[in-house]
C-alpha positions as CSV (number, residue, x, y, z in Angstrom):
1,M,0.0,0.0,0.0
2,K,1.3,3.4,-0.9
3,H,0.9,6.3,1.5
4,E,0.5,9.8,0.1
5,V,2.5,12.6,1.8
6,A,1.2,16.0,0.7
7,P,3.4,19.0,1.4
8,A,1.9,22.4,2.2
9,K,-0.5,23.7,-0.4
10,V,1.4,26.5,-2.1
11,N,0.5,27.8,-5.6
12,V,3.6,27.9,-7.8
13,G,3.6,29.5,-11.2
14,S,7.2,29.7,-12.1
15,N,10.7,28.5,-11.4
16,D,11.3,31.5,-9.1
17,D,8.1,30.7,-7.2
18,L,9.3,27.1,-6.7
19,V,12.6,28.3,-5.4
20,A,10.7,30.6,-3.0
21,V,8.8,27.5,-1.8
22,A,12.1,25.8,-1.1
23,M,13.4,28.6,1.0
24,N,10.3,29.6,2.9
25,T,8.5,26.4,3.9
26,R,9.9,26.1,7.5
27,G,7.0,25.7,9.9
28,A,4.4,24.8,7.3
29,S,2.2,22.0,8.6
30,V,2.3,18.7,6.7
31,D,0.1,15.9,8.1
32,G,0.6,17.4,11.5
33,R,4.4,17.7,11.1
34,E,6.5,20.8,10.5
35,T,8.3,20.8,7.2
36,R,11.9,21.9,6.7
37,E,13.8,23.1,3.6
38,N,14.9,19.5,3.1
39,D,11.4,18.4,2.6
40,V,11.1,20.4,-0.6
41,W,14.6,19.7,-1.7
42,C,13.8,16.0,-1.5
43,F,11.1,16.6,-4.1
44,L,13.6,18.0,-6.5
45,L,15.8,15.0,-6.0
46,L,13.0,12.6,-6.6
47,A,12.1,14.4,-9.7
48,R,15.6,14.2,-11.1
49,L,16.0,10.5,-10.2
50,N,12.8,9.9,-12.2
51,E,13.6,12.4,-14.9
52,G,12.7,9.8,-17.6
53,A,9.1,9.8,-16.4
54,S,8.8,13.6,-16.6
55,N,8.6,13.4,-20.4
56,S,5.5,11.2,-20.4
57,T,2.2,11.1,-18.5
58,E,2.9,7.8,-16.8
59,G,4.7,9.4,-13.9
60,F,1.8,11.7,-13.0
61,Q,-1.7,11.4,-11.8
62,D,-4.3,14.2,-11.6
63,G,-5.2,15.2,-8.1
64,Q,-8.6,16.1,-6.7
65,E,-7.9,19.8,-7.0
66,S,-7.5,21.6,-10.3
67,G,-3.9,22.1,-11.3
68,T,-2.5,19.7,-8.7
69,T,-0.1,17.0,-9.8
70,H,1.4,14.0,-8.0
71,F,4.7,12.3,-8.6
72,A,4.2,8.5,-8.3
73,G,5.9,5.2,-8.9
74,F,9.0,5.7,-6.8
75,D,11.3,2.7,-6.4
76,E,12.7,1.6,-3.0
77,E,16.1,3.2,-3.5
78,T,14.5,6.6,-4.3
79,V,12.4,6.4,-1.2
80,A,15.6,5.6,0.8
81,L,17.2,8.8,-0.5
82,F,14.1,10.8,0.3
83,S,14.3,9.4,3.9
84,A,18.0,10.3,4.0
85,L,17.3,13.9,3.4
86,R,14.3,14.1,5.7
87,H,16.5,12.7,8.5
88,G,19.5,14.9,8.0
89,G,21.4,12.4,5.9
90,K,21.1,9.5,8.4
91,T,19.8,6.4,6.6
92,R,20.5,3.8,9.2
93,S,17.6,2.6,11.4
94,I,15.1,4.4,9.1
95,R,11.9,2.6,8.2
96,W,10.1,4.8,5.7
97,P,7.0,3.5,3.8
98,P,6.6,3.8,0.1
99,V,5.3,7.3,-0.6
100,R,3.9,9.6,-3.2
101,V,4.9,13.2,-3.0
102,G,2.6,15.9,-4.4
103,W,2.5,19.6,-4.4
104,A,0.1,22.3,-5.6
105,S,1.2,23.8,-8.9
106,T,-0.1,25.5,-12.0
107,V,2.1,23.3,-14.2
108,T,1.6,19.7,-15.1
109,R,5.1,18.6,-16.0
110,F,8.6,19.4,-15.0
111,H,10.6,22.1,-16.7
112,P,13.7,20.6,-18.4
113,Q,16.0,23.1,-16.7
114,P,16.9,22.9,-12.9
115,V,14.5,24.9,-10.8
116,F,16.9,25.4,-7.8
117,P,20.2,27.3,-7.7
118,R,23.1,25.1,-8.6
119,E,24.7,25.3,-5.2
120,L,21.5,24.2,-3.6
121,E,21.0,21.3,-6.0
122,R,24.6,20.2,-5.6
123,E,24.3,20.1,-1.8
124,I,21.2,17.9,-2.1
125,F,23.0,15.3,-4.2
126,E,26.2,15.4,-2.1
127,I,24.1,14.7,1.0
128,C,22.5,11.7,-0.7
129,A,25.8,10.4,-2.1
130,L,27.6,10.6,1.3
131,S,24.6,9.0,3.1
132,R,24.3,6.1,0.6
133,P,27.6,5.6,-1.3
134,V,26.2,2.5,-2.9
135,L,23.8,4.6,-4.9
136,V,26.5,6.9,-6.4
137,P,26.7,4.9,-9.6
138,K,23.0,5.6,-10.2
139,L,23.1,9.2,-9.1
140,I,25.8,10.1,-11.6
141,L,23.5,9.1,-14.4
142,V,21.0,11.9,-13.5
143,A,22.9,14.6,-15.4
144,R,26.4,15.5,-16.4
145,R,26.6,18.2,-13.8
146,V,25.6,15.8,-11.1
147,K,28.3,13.4,-12.3
148,T,30.9,16.1,-12.0
149,W,29.7,16.9,-8.4
150,I,29.5,13.4,-6.9
151,E,31.7,11.1,-8.9
152,P,34.7,12.0,-6.6
153,I,32.7,10.6,-3.7
154,L,32.7,7.3,-5.5
155,Y,36.5,7.2,-5.1
156,L,36.9,8.4,-1.5
157,R,37.7,4.8,-0.6
158,L,39.8,2.4,-2.7
159,H,40.5,-1.3,-1.9
160,L,43.3,-2.4,-4.1
161,A,44.5,-6.0,-4.8
162,C,46.7,-5.1,-7.7
163,H,48.6,-2.2,-9.2
164,P,45.8,0.4,-9.7
165,L,47.1,2.8,-12.3
166,M,48.7,0.6,-15.1
167,A,45.4,0.1,-16.9
168,T,43.7,3.4,-15.9
169,P,43.2,6.1,-18.6
170,E,44.9,9.3,-17.9
171,S,41.5,11.1,-17.4
172,R,40.6,8.7,-14.6
173,R,44.0,9.1,-13.0
174,E,43.4,12.8,-12.4
175,L,40.1,12.0,-10.8
176,F,41.9,9.6,-8.5
177,R,44.5,12.2,-7.6
178,Q,41.9,14.7,-6.6
179,S,39.4,12.3,-4.9
180,V,41.0,9.4,-3.1
181,R,41.3,9.9,0.7
182,N,41.2,6.3,2.0
183,M,43.1,3.3,0.6
184,Y,43.4,-0.4,1.5
185,L,46.3,-2.3,-0.1
186,S,46.2,-6.1,0.2
187,D,49.4,-8.2,0.4
188,A,49.0,-8.9,-3.3
189,V,50.3,-5.4,-4.1
190,D,54.1,-5.6,-4.1
191,D,54.8,-2.1,-5.4
192,N,54.2,1.1,-3.4
193,S,55.5,3.5,-6.0
194,F,52.1,4.6,-7.2
195,L,51.3,6.2,-3.8
196,F,52.8,9.5,-4.9
197,A,49.8,9.8,-7.3
198,F,47.4,10.3,-4.4
199,P,48.5,13.6,-2.8
200,R,45.3,13.9,-0.7
201,L,45.5,10.5,0.9
202,E,44.6,10.6,4.6
203,N,44.0,7.0,5.6
204,L,46.2,4.0,4.4
205,R,46.0,0.4,5.5
206,T,48.7,-1.7,3.8
207,R,49.7,-5.3,4.2
208,V,52.8,-4.7,2.1
209,S,55.8,-5.5,4.2
210,T,58.5,-2.7,4.6
211,H,60.8,-4.7,6.9
212,D,64.1,-3.8,5.1
213,Q,65.4,-0.3,5.2
214,D,65.5,0.4,1.5
215,S,61.8,-0.6,1.0
216,A,60.8,1.4,4.1
217,K,62.6,4.5,2.8
218,F,61.1,4.2,-0.7
219,F,57.6,3.6,0.8
220,A,57.9,6.7,3.1
221,E,59.1,8.9,0.3
222,N,56.0,8.1,-1.7
223,L,53.6,8.7,1.2
224,P,51.7,12.0,1.0
225,R,52.4,14.4,3.9
226,T,48.6,14.7,4.5
227,L,48.4,11.1,5.9
228,K,46.7,10.9,9.3
229,H,45.9,7.2,9.7
230,L,48.6,4.6,8.9
231,Y,48.3,0.8,9.3
232,I,51.6,-0.8,8.4
233,Q,52.9,-4.3,8.3
234,D,56.4,-5.2,9.8
235,P,57.9,-1.7,9.5
236,A,61.7,-1.4,9.5
237,P,63.2,-0.1,12.8
238,R,64.4,3.0,11.0
239,F,61.1,3.6,9.2
240,P,61.1,7.4,8.6
241,L,58.0,8.2,10.6
242,A,59.2,11.7,11.5
243,A,58.3,12.9,8.0
244,L,54.6,12.1,8.7
245,S,54.0,15.1,11.0
246,Q,50.2,14.9,10.5
247,L,49.9,11.3,11.7
248,T,47.3,10.7,14.4
249,H,46.7,7.0,14.2
250,L,49.5,4.4,13.9
251,D,48.8,0.6,13.7
252,V,51.9,-1.5,13.7
253,M,51.1,-5.1,12.6
254,G,53.2,-8.2,12.1
255,D,55.5,-10.3,14.3
256,R,59.0,-9.4,13.1
257,D,61.8,-9.5,15.7
258,L,63.2,-6.0,16.2
259,G,66.2,-6.9,18.4
260,Q,68.3,-4.0,19.5
261,D,66.7,-1.6,17.0
262,I,63.5,-1.2,19.1
263,S,64.8,2.0,20.7
264,V,65.3,3.5,17.2
265,F,61.6,2.9,16.5
266,Y,60.7,4.4,19.9
267,D,62.6,7.6,19.1
268,A,60.7,8.0,15.8
269,V,57.3,7.5,17.4
270,V,57.8,10.1,20.2
271,Q,58.7,12.7,17.6
272,L,55.2,12.5,16.1
273,P,53.6,15.7,17.4
274,R,49.9,14.8,16.7
275,L,49.9,11.1,17.5
276,T,46.9,10.1,19.6
277,H,46.3,6.4,18.8
278,I,48.9,3.6,18.5
279,S,48.4,-0.1,18.4
280,F,50.7,-3.2,18.3
281,S,50.2,-6.9,17.6
282,N,53.8,-7.9,18.4
283,S,55.0,-8.6,22.0
284,E,58.4,-7.3,20.9
285,Y,57.1,-3.8,21.4
286,E,56.0,-4.4,25.0
287,P,59.1,-2.7,26.6
288,L,58.1,0.5,24.9
289,Y,54.5,0.8,26.4
290,I,55.2,2.5,29.6
291,R,57.8,4.9,28.0
292,L,55.3,5.8,25.2
293,L,52.5,6.5,27.7
294,K,54.8,8.6,29.8
295,N,56.6,10.6,27.0
296,C,54.0,10.9,24.2
297,L,52.0,13.8,25.7
298,S,49.4,13.7,22.9
299,L,48.8,9.9,23.2
300,E,45.2,8.9,24.1
301,V,45.1,5.2,23.3
302,L,47.8,2.5,23.4
303,F,46.3,-0.8,22.2
304,Y,48.0,-4.2,22.3
305,L,46.3,-7.1,20.4
306,K,47.8,-10.2,22.0
307,S,47.3,-13.9,20.9
308,H,45.3,-16.1,23.3
309,D,48.4,-18.0,24.5
310,E,50.4,-14.9,25.5
311,P,50.4,-14.0,29.2
312,L,48.8,-10.7,30.2
313,V,51.0,-7.8,31.2
314,D,50.9,-7.4,35.0
315,Q,52.6,-4.1,35.7
316,D,50.8,-1.6,37.8
317,D,52.2,1.4,36.0
318,L,50.8,0.0,32.8
319,T,47.5,-1.5,33.8
320,N,46.6,1.5,36.0
321,D,46.8,3.8,33.0
322,I,43.3,3.9,31.5
323,R,44.8,4.7,28.0
324,Y,46.3,1.2,27.8
325,V,44.0,-1.5,26.4
326,C,44.9,-5.1,25.9
327,G,42.6,-7.1,23.5
328,E,42.6,-10.9,22.9
329,D,41.4,-12.8,19.9
330,D,38.1,-11.2,18.7
331,A,37.5,-9.1,21.8
332,I,38.3,-5.9,19.9
333,Y,38.8,-6.8,16.3
334,D,36.1,-8.5,14.2
335,W,39.0,-10.2,12.4
336,D,37.8,-9.0,9.0
337,W,40.4,-6.4,8.3
338,V,38.7,-5.1,5.2
339,E,35.3,-4.8,6.8
340,D,36.6,-3.2,9.9
341,W,38.6,-0.6,7.9
342,Q,35.5,0.1,5.7
343,M,33.2,0.5,8.7
344,G,35.7,3.0,10.2
345,V,36.1,5.0,7.0
346,Q,32.3,5.1,6.2
347,Y,30.7,5.2,9.6
348,G,33.5,5.7,12.2
349,R,32.7,2.3,13.8
350,D,36.0,0.5,13.6
351,Y,38.1,-1.0,16.4
352,W,39.4,2.4,17.4
353,A,35.9,3.5,18.1
354,R,35.2,0.4,20.3
355,I,38.5,1.0,22.2
356,E,37.5,4.6,22.8
357,R,34.2,3.6,24.2
358,F,35.9,1.1,26.5
359,I,38.3,3.8,27.8
360,A,35.5,6.2,28.4
361,K,33.8,3.6,30.6
362,R,37.0,3.1,32.5
363,R,37.5,6.8,32.9
364,S,33.9,7.1,34.4
365,K,34.7,4.0,36.6
366,E,31.8,2.1,35.0
367,I,34.1,-0.8,34.4
368,N,37.6,-1.9,35.3
369,V,38.7,-5.0,33.6
370,L,41.6,-6.5,35.5
371,T,43.6,-9.7,35.2
372,R,43.3,-12.5,37.7
373,S,46.9,-12.2,38.8
374,L,46.6,-8.4,39.2
375,L,43.6,-8.9,41.5
376,S,45.4,-11.5,43.5
377,S,48.4,-9.2,44.0
378,T,46.1,-6.4,44.9
379,I,44.4,-8.5,47.6
380,R,47.7,-9.7,48.9
381,R,49.0,-6.1,49.2
382,K,45.7,-5.0,50.7
383,S,45.8,-2.0,48.2
384,T,42.1,-2.0,48.0
385,E,41.7,1.6,46.9
386,F,42.6,0.6,43.3
387,V,39.5,-1.6,42.9
388,R,37.1,-0.8,45.7
389,D,35.1,1.9,43.8
390,S,35.8,0.7,40.2
391,V,35.0,-2.9,39.6
392,R,31.4,-3.5,38.5
393,N,31.7,-6.6,36.3
394,I,33.3,-10.0,37.1
395,F,33.0,-13.3,35.2
396,E,32.1,-16.4,37.1
397,Q,35.5,-18.1,36.4
398,F,36.5,-16.2,39.6
399,C,34.9,-18.6,42.0
400,G,35.3,-20.2,45.4
401,P,37.6,-18.7,48.1
402,F,39.2,-16.5,45.5
403,L,35.9,-15.0,44.6
404,V,35.1,-14.4,48.3
405,Q,38.4,-12.5,48.6
406,I,37.6,-10.3,45.6
407,L,34.1,-9.4,46.8
408,K,35.6,-8.2,50.1
409,V,37.3,-5.4,48.2
410,C,34.8,-5.0,45.3
411,P,31.5,-4.4,47.0
412,E,30.0,-2.5,44.1
413,V,29.8,-5.4,41.6
414,E,26.6,-5.4,39.5
415,N,27.4,-8.1,36.9
416,L,28.5,-11.5,38.1
417,G,28.3,-15.1,37.2
418,S,27.2,-15.9,40.7
419,R,24.9,-14.7,43.4
420,L,25.5,-11.4,45.2
421,P,23.2,-9.0,47.1
422,G,22.3,-6.0,45.0
423,L,23.1,-7.9,41.8
424,K,21.6,-6.7,38.5
425,K,23.0,-9.2,36.0
426,L,23.3,-12.9,36.9
427,S,24.7,-15.8,34.9
428,I,24.5,-19.3,36.4
429,K,25.6,-22.6,35.0
430,D,23.7,-25.1,37.1
431,P,20.0,-25.1,37.6
432,V,19.0,-23.6,40.9
433,V,15.8,-22.8,42.6
434,L,15.8,-19.2,43.6
435,T,14.2,-18.2,46.9
436,P,12.5,-14.9,47.7
437,T,15.3,-12.7,49.1
438,P,16.5,-9.1,48.7
439,A,19.6,-10.5,47.1
440,Y,17.7,-11.1,43.9
441,S,15.3,-8.1,44.0
442,H,17.5,-6.0,41.6
443,I,18.3,-8.7,39.0
444,T,17.2,-7.5,35.5
445,D,19.3,-9.9,33.4
446,L,19.4,-13.7,33.9
447,H,21.2,-16.4,31.9
448,M,20.8,-20.1,32.5
449,S,23.2,-22.3,30.6
450,S,22.7,-25.9,31.8
451,N,19.9,-28.5,31.5
452,P,17.4,-29.0,34.3
453,G,17.7,-32.4,35.8
454,S,14.0,-33.3,35.6
455,E,10.6,-32.0,34.8
456,S,10.0,-31.1,38.4
457,D,13.2,-29.1,38.4
458,T,12.0,-27.2,35.4
459,D,8.7,-26.4,37.1
460,D,10.4,-25.3,40.3
461,F,12.8,-23.1,38.3
462,Y,9.9,-21.4,36.5
463,A,8.0,-20.8,39.7
464,S,11.1,-19.3,41.4
465,I,11.7,-16.9,38.5
466,V,8.1,-15.6,38.6
467,Q,8.0,-15.2,42.3
468,C,11.6,-14.1,43.2
469,L,12.7,-11.9,40.3
470,P,10.3,-8.9,40.3
471,S,12.7,-6.7,38.2
472,L,13.6,-9.3,35.5
473,T,13.5,-7.8,32.0
474,H,16.0,-10.0,30.1
475,L,16.1,-13.8,30.3
476,S,18.1,-16.3,28.2
477,L,18.0,-20.1,28.3
478,S,20.3,-22.4,26.4
479,N,18.9,-25.9,26.8
480,Y,16.0,-27.9,25.4
481,G,14.7,-28.8,28.9
482,Y,13.4,-25.2,29.3
483,R,11.1,-25.3,26.3
484,P,7.9,-26.2,28.2
485,I,8.1,-23.0,30.3
486,L,8.9,-20.5,27.5
487,L,5.3,-19.5,26.9
488,P,4.3,-19.4,30.6
489,L,7.3,-17.1,31.2
490,L,6.2,-14.6,28.5
491,Q,2.7,-14.7,29.9
492,N,3.5,-14.3,33.6
493,C,6.5,-12.1,33.8
494,P,5.0,-8.7,33.2
495,L,8.3,-6.8,32.9
496,L,10.0,-9.3,30.6
497,K,11.2,-7.5,27.4
498,V,13.5,-10.2,25.9
499,L,13.5,-14.0,26.1
500,V,16.5,-15.5,24.2
501,Y,16.4,-19.2,23.5
502,F,19.5,-21.1,22.2
503,T,18.4,-24.0,20.1
504,Y,18.6,-25.6,16.6
505,E,14.8,-26.1,16.7
506,R,12.6,-24.2,14.2
507,D,9.1,-25.5,15.1
508,F,7.4,-23.4,17.7
509,A,3.8,-22.9,18.7
510,E,2.2,-20.0,16.9
511,S,1.4,-18.1,20.1
512,L,5.1,-18.3,21.0
513,A,6.6,-17.5,17.6
514,E,4.3,-14.4,17.2
515,D,5.5,-12.9,20.5
516,V,8.0,-10.2,19.5
517,R,9.9,-10.7,22.7
518,F,10.8,-14.2,21.8
519,V,14.2,-14.5,20.0
520,V,15.8,-17.7,18.9
521,Y,19.6,-18.0,18.7
522,G,19.9,-20.6,15.9
523,D,23.5,-21.8,16.4
524,P,24.0,-22.5,20.1
525,D,27.3,-24.3,19.5
526,S,28.9,-21.0,18.3
527,Y,27.9,-19.1,21.4
528,H,30.9,-18.4,23.7
529,R,29.5,-17.3,27.0
530,F,32.7,-15.6,28.2
531,N,33.3,-13.7,24.9
532,D,29.7,-12.6,24.9
533,W,30.0,-11.4,28.5
534,R,33.2,-9.5,27.8
535,R,31.8,-7.8,24.7
536,G,28.7,-6.8,26.6
537,V,30.8,-5.3,29.5
538,C,33.3,-3.5,27.2
539,F,31.2,-2.5,24.2
540,G,27.6,-3.2,24.9
541,D,27.1,-5.5,21.9
542,D,26.3,-8.8,23.5
543,R,23.4,-11.1,22.9
544,W,21.0,-8.7,24.6
545,Y,22.0,-5.9,22.3
546,Y,21.4,-7.9,19.1
547,A,18.1,-9.3,20.5
548,E,16.9,-5.8,21.3
549,R,17.7,-4.7,17.8
550,L,15.8,-7.6,16.3
551,I,12.8,-6.9,18.5
552,E,12.8,-3.2,17.4
553,K,12.6,-4.3,13.8
554,R,9.8,-6.9,14.5
555,I,7.5,-4.5,16.4
556,P,6.5,-2.4,13.4
557,E,5.9,-5.5,11.3
558,H,3.9,-7.1,14.1
559,A,1.7,-4.0,14.4
560,A,1.2,-3.9,10.6
561,G,0.1,-7.5,10.7
562,K,-2.6,-6.8,13.1
């Protein structure tokens, strides 16, 4: 079904009048909403995207009022662009129904010439192109002037797996020189000499090794001095970083042994005046961490991506510095280098962004992720000030007497894989029967991972949840034995917003499947409880986050179905 959205009724008799409409519609009421200039600009964009229809009568329908025309037949991508402008260029999380846009006019077809000033028209198309880069190839077909405006946006980002300029016409090379700001070079590219052709390059991720001094010097000489983000593989110790005075982000990858030359690399890094972010994936650089944090005054983030079998650094001077973050396996990276780089360039949501959120939480004392050995040494020294007011989240692998020791110096814990008075988030492995007690009155999130021993155990568990957890909003169960109580839980837990069920099953009762709060996690074997807990604590994107996103999408569909 198509919904008609009719802008304010304004009689327009000429191009100048239409421009006046564009510049003076603020505050006009449209279906109870206030219009903005963008609402009218959108109409121009839709007209241009459907320019072919303007030369025939198929794209128009007569309205009820004399002289009123309606523009119809918009495709899904056109509507997406319309939504992008209405929402200030933000296309994500937008659900906009198919629309027809109409306006009161004394004309019945579009004038072949643009009706808005060129600078206004250009701004419209640039907003759309930046909001949805995937549509740029279609947008450049609207008109030659539009192609001139937005084609450079198509080449803001390049992912190259071979030499890019050998087969490129000279006319295209100039476009590359003026447009490219971000580039990803795979390890298949063995020649860096073409980099001089991109004088405006700001972000470069390269898998090309520069471990020997000659290749490092040649590589650096070809880098533009505008470079701000550099991701480099196995750099030579004497890599001439000092020439990159604009560099703010440096990612050093690889596992090459630096030996005695590590101090040379350190001297080069501390001379970078604008460096704010640096990361390593090689333990050889570990001796530099404390020195870098102390002597790089502009440094905001030092990230170390360690392998799972490496021991954690346990130095108070390092672990007490909130700028230092140590990630393991997929805790920070998504391990898709290309996708992570693209998400950073396009939306600013790469691993740097996740680390910054983590540091912000540490700075606000919302979290303080510590190693087991560091906690042990803290307890032994009785230096409780370091953790007393900071630790909020502990995973249940800290158990038994050791857990008791920790809780004596961490009274503010809210997220724990065990029971604790004042707890908000609880994860338990073995089925238990909860009893009415203030210790559980604040629990909002509960995860149960093991199978109930019998049918009576299941019934007792259900009854205890209903009676003892008055604040419960999120519940996840990961065993078939809990299936009989799924529907009763949804019916009798009034505050329950999310029920996640881990199973390979696909056959559920209609009353259960239609409840938008019920979410099935279809691959329980791939669910790693500790990694999920850690991602939730550090970045907020655990199973609850994804379940809530899915429910948000289901709610409009569910309402429409009714």
